C-alpha positions as a Markdown table, in Angstrom:
| # | Residue | x | y | z |
|---|---|---|---|---|
| 1 | Met | 82.6 | -115.0 | -72.0 |
| 2 | Ser | 84.7 | -112.2 | -73.4 |
| 3 | Ala | 86.3 | -110.2 | -70.5 |
| 4 | Trp | 84.8 | -106.6 | -69.8 |
| 5 | Arg | 84.8 | -103.7 | -66.9 |
| 6 | Phe | 82.2 | -101.4 | -65.8 |
| 7 | Ser | 82.7 | -98.7 | -63.0 |
| 8 | Arg | 80.3 | -96.2 | -61.5 |
| 9 | Tyr | 80.3 | -93.7 | -58.9 |
| 10 | Phe | 77.6 | -93.4 | -56.2 |
| 11 | Leu | 76.8 | -90.8 | -53.4 |
| 12 | Gly | 77.8 | -91.9 | -50.0 |
| 13 | Ser | 74.5 | -92.3 | -48.6 |
| 14 | Ala | 72.0 | -94.9 | -47.8 |
| 15 | Pro | 70.2 | -94.9 | -50.9 |
| 16 | Ser | 73.1 | -95.4 | -53.1 |
| 17 | Ile | 73.5 | -99.1 | -51.4 |
| 18 | Thr | 70.2 | -100.0 | -53.5 |
| 19 | Glu | 71.8 | -98.6 | -56.6 |
| 20 | Ala | 74.7 | -100.2 | -56.4 |
| 21 | Arg | 73.1 | -103.4 | -56.0 |
| 22 | Arg | 71.0 | -102.6 | -59.1 |
| 23 | Phe | 74.0 | -101.6 | -61.0 |
| 24 | Val | 75.6 | -105.1 | -60.4 |
| 25 | Thr | 72.2 | -106.9 | -60.9 |
| 26 | Thr | 72.2 | -105.3 | -64.3 |
| 27 | Leu | 75.5 | -106.0 | -65.5 |
| 28 | Leu | 75.2 | -109.6 | -64.3 |
| 29 | Arg | 71.7 | -110.3 | -65.3 |
| 30 | Gly | 71.6 | -114.2 | -66.0 |
| 31 | Ser | 74.5 | -115.2 | -64.4 |
| 32 | Pro | 74.4 | -118.0 | -61.7 |
| 33 | Ile | 76.1 | -115.6 | -59.3 |
| 34 | Val | 74.1 | -112.6 | -59.4 |
| 35 | Glu | 72.6 | -113.0 | -55.6 |
| 36 | Glu | 76.1 | -113.4 | -54.5 |
| 37 | Ala | 77.5 | -110.6 | -56.3 |
| 38 | Glu | 74.8 | -108.3 | -55.1 |
| 39 | Leu | 74.9 | -109.1 | -51.7 |
| 40 | Ile | 78.7 | -108.7 | -51.6 |
| 41 | Val | 78.3 | -105.2 | -53.3 |
| 42 | Ser | 75.6 | -104.4 | -50.7 |
| 43 | Glu | 78.0 | -105.2 | -47.9 |
| 44 | Leu | 81.1 | -103.3 | -49.1 |
| 45 | Ala | 79.1 | -100.4 | -49.9 |
| 46 | Thr | 77.4 | -100.3 | -46.6 |
| 47 | Asn | 80.9 | -100.3 | -45.3 |
| 48 | Ala | 82.2 | -97.6 | -47.4 |
| 49 | Ile | 79.3 | -95.2 | -46.1 |
| 50 | Arg | 79.4 | -96.4 | -42.5 |
| 51 | His | 83.1 | -96.6 | -41.6 |
| 52 | Ser | 84.8 | -94.3 | -44.4 |
| 53 | Ala | 85.0 | -90.7 | -45.5 |
| 54 | Ser | 82.8 | -91.9 | -48.2 |
| 55 | Gly | 79.5 | -91.3 | -45.7 |
| 56 | Arg | 80.4 | -87.8 | -44.9 |
| 57 | Phe | 78.3 | -85.0 | -46.7 |
| 58 | Gly | 79.5 | -85.0 | -50.3 |
| 59 | Gly | 81.4 | -88.4 | -50.0 |
| 60 | Arg | 81.0 | -91.0 | -52.7 |
| 61 | Phe | 82.1 | -94.5 | -53.5 |
| 62 | Leu | 82.8 | -96.2 | -56.6 |
| 63 | Val | 81.8 | -99.8 | -57.6 |
| 64 | Thr | 83.8 | -101.8 | -60.3 |
| 65 | Val | 82.9 | -105.1 | -62.0 |
| 66 | Gln | 85.2 | -106.9 | -64.0 |
| 67 | Ala | 84.3 | -109.8 | -66.1 |
| 68 | His | 86.8 | -112.6 | -66.6 |
| 69 | Pro | 86.2 | -116.0 | -68.4 |
| 70 | Asp | 86.1 | -118.0 | -65.4 |
| 71 | Arg | 85.5 | -115.2 | -62.6 |
| 72 | Phe | 84.1 | -112.0 | -61.7 |
| 73 | Trp | 86.1 | -109.3 | -59.6 |
| 74 | Leu | 83.9 | -106.8 | -57.8 |
| 75 | Gly | 85.7 | -103.8 | -55.8 |
| 76 | Val | 84.3 | -100.6 | -54.0 |
| 77 | Leu | 86.7 | -98.0 | -53.8 |
| 78 | Asp | 85.7 | -95.8 | -50.4 |
| 79 | Glu | 87.4 | -92.3 | -49.8 |
| 80 | Gly | 89.6 | -93.8 | -46.8 |
| 81 | Gly | 89.2 | -93.7 | -42.9 |
| 82 | Pro | 91.2 | -94.3 | -39.8 |
| 83 | Ser | 91.2 | -98.1 | -39.8 |
| 84 | Ser | 91.2 | -100.6 | -42.4 |
| 85 | Pro | 88.3 | -103.3 | -42.8 |
| 86 | Lys | 88.8 | -106.6 | -40.9 |
| 87 | Val | 86.7 | -109.4 | -40.1 |
| 88 | Phe | 85.2 | -109.7 | -36.8 |
| 89 | Arg | 83.5 | -112.7 | -35.2 |
| 90 | Pro | 80.1 | -111.0 | -34.0 |
| 91 | Ser | 78.8 | -111.6 | -30.6 |
| 92 | Met | 75.5 | -113.2 | -30.0 |
| 93 | Gly | 72.6 | -110.5 | -30.5 |
| 94 | Ala | 74.7 | -108.0 | -32.0 |
| 95 | Glu | 73.1 | -106.4 | -34.8 |
| 96 | Gly | 76.3 | -105.7 | -37.1 |
| 97 | Gly | 79.7 | -107.0 | -37.5 |
| 98 | Arg | 78.8 | -109.8 | -40.1 |
| 99 | Gly | 79.4 | -108.1 | -43.5 |
| 100 | Leu | 83.3 | -109.2 | -44.2 |
| 101 | Leu | 82.4 | -112.4 | -42.5 |
| 102 | Leu | 79.5 | -112.7 | -45.1 |
| 103 | Val | 82.1 | -111.5 | -48.0 |
| 104 | Ser | 84.6 | -114.2 | -46.9 |
| 105 | Thr | 82.4 | -117.0 | -46.9 |
| 106 | Leu | 81.0 | -116.0 | -50.3 |
| 107 | Ala | 84.1 | -115.0 | -52.2 |
| 108 | Leu | 86.6 | -117.1 | -53.8 |
| 109 | Asp | 89.3 | -114.4 | -52.2 |
| 110 | Trp | 89.0 | -111.0 | -50.9 |
| 111 | Gly | 91.2 | -108.4 | -49.8 |
| 112 | Val | 91.9 | -104.8 | -49.1 |
| 113 | Trp | 94.2 | -102.2 | -51.0 |
| 114 | Gly | 94.9 | -98.8 | -50.0 |
| 115 | Asp | 95.2 | -96.4 | -47.1 |
| 116 | Asp | 93.5 | -93.7 | -45.0 |
| 117 | Arg | 93.0 | -91.6 | -48.1 |
| 118 | Gly | 91.2 | -94.4 | -49.9 |
| 119 | Arg | 90.7 | -98.2 | -50.1 |
| 120 | Thr | 89.4 | -100.7 | -52.2 |
| 121 | Val | 87.8 | -103.5 | -50.8 |
| 122 | Trp | 87.6 | -106.3 | -53.4 |
| 123 | Ala | 85.8 | -109.9 | -54.0 |
| 124 | Val | 86.5 | -112.5 | -56.4 |
| 125 | Leu | 83.5 | -114.8 | -57.4 |
| 126 | Arg | 83.5 | -118.0 | -59.7 |
| 127 | Ser | 81.5 | -117.3 | -62.9 |
| 128 | Gln | 79.8 | -120.5 | -61.9 |
| 129 | Arg | 78.4 | -121.6 | -58.7 |
| 130 | Gln | 80.4 | -124.2 | -57.0 |
| 131 | Thr | 78.8 | -127.6 | -56.9 |
| 132 | Thr | 79.8 | -130.4 | -54.6 |
| 133 | Ser | 79.1 | -134.2 | -55.4 |
| 134 | Cys | 78.5 | -136.9 | -52.9 |
| 135 | Ser | 80.1 | -139.8 | -54.0 |
């Protein structure tokens, strides 16, 4: 596989989460990790509109997908906010708070760049699903 990169801006509204998912699934069609990538981008886009200025009227977020021979890099750039994204262990019965925990479970690596004016939350996936053998 050769290296490539695509990015697209989305309006900071709930319907754009579906569009961001479709963007990723179209780019990664046929890849064994398309479902994981779709879920990660969905979580990161949701966080962008819920917890940053991207969710305000006129706000937007940017989704970037980069392919490398052995991995995919996914990033969501938001318009910033007062606090940096963190993984929380949700309490029993809580409806939210699992997004970054899920991302950290699915991704090979993940992190946050930026500050209150704009942050990119990113995740790396292997280009092939991990398989484990029982010997």
